[in-house]
Each structure stands twice: as structure tokens, then as C-alpha cells.
C-alpha positions, 0 to 999 in steps of 0.5 A: 500500500505504501508503494502505491502512495509513493507512485501516486505522489510521483505521478502528480509531480511528473505531470506537473514537470511535463506541464512545466516543460510544455509551458516553456517549449519553444514554438513559432511566434504564430503558434506561441500566442495560442499556447495552452496554459499547461500548468494551470490546466494540470493544476485544475485537474489535480485540484478537482481530483484530489483537493486534499493533496493539491491545493493553494500551496501547490498553486503558489509553489508551481507559480514561483517555479513558472516565474523563474522558468519564464523570467517573469516578475517573481509572484506574477504566476504564483498569484495567478495560479494561487487564485486559480487553485483557490477557485477550483477548490471552491468549485471542485464538488460541482465540477466533478458532476459537470459534463466535459463540455461544462468543465471545459467552459469552467476551465476557459473561465479559470484560465482566462482569469489566470491570463487576466491576472498575468496581463494586469501585472504585465500592464503595471510594468508597461509590457502588457498586450494591447489586444484581447489576443492574450485570452487565446490560451484560455480558449486553447486550454478549454479545447484541450481539456477533454484530452488532458482530463482523459490522460490524467484520469487514466494516470491517476487510476493506473497508479491508484493515486488517492 
């Protein structure tokens, strides 16, 4: 039984590591605008699935790590992912019974909030976007939600993460 717990812990850590790699992987400029917010989507999944293991502190730690990886202002992603984690923890019981389409809509809103917080911090620096294209990652994240849900749910069941 202890062995499965260790596997479960590492399944969560590995999924966040893969999300971090996908978040900083170089893409062509035309494709970079629509890059899904991988870390936010994976965080939303784990908060919905295991709110007793993944929550606000996880969001803050992941955000600081993402700030360092992206070279962003320290705390920008931490604040944004912390808000996303807190909102997902508030909604997790409802999200579990929503259809995949409804969950994708909520993911769109949560990732959109993440993007707006990041954009707000960038505007304070004078480096923010001048159009609403900064919300494109929220749309692509919502479109990929069913795939991420299926992959992470399969991983969680395979390693018996609880």
C-alpha cells in the first residue's frame, strides 16, 4: 500500500514537470500566442481530483517555479495560479458532476482569469498586450481539456493515486 502512495505522489509531480516543460517549449511566434496554459490546466485537474493533496500551496509553489522558468516578475504566476487553485477548490464538488463540455467552459473561465491576472501585472510594468489576443490560451486550454482530463484520469487510476 505504501508503494502505491509513493507512485501516486510521483505521478502528480511528473505531470506537473511535463506541464512545466510544455509551458516553456519553444514554438513559432504564430503558434506561441495560442499556447495552452499547461500548468494551470494540470493544476485544475489535480485540484478537482484530489483537493486534499493539491491545493493553494501547490498553486503558489508551481507559480514561483513558472516565474523563474519564464523570467517573469517573481509572484506574477504564483498569484495567478494561487487564485486559480483557490477557485477550483471552491468549485471542485460541482465540477466533478459537470459534463466535459461544462468543465471545459469552467476551465476557459479559470484560465482566462489566470491570463487576466498575468496581463494586469504585465500592464503595471508597461509590457502588457494591447489586444484581447492574450485570452487565446484560455480558449486553447478549454479545447484541450477533454484530452488532458482523459490522460490524467487514466494516470491517476493506473497508479491508484488517492
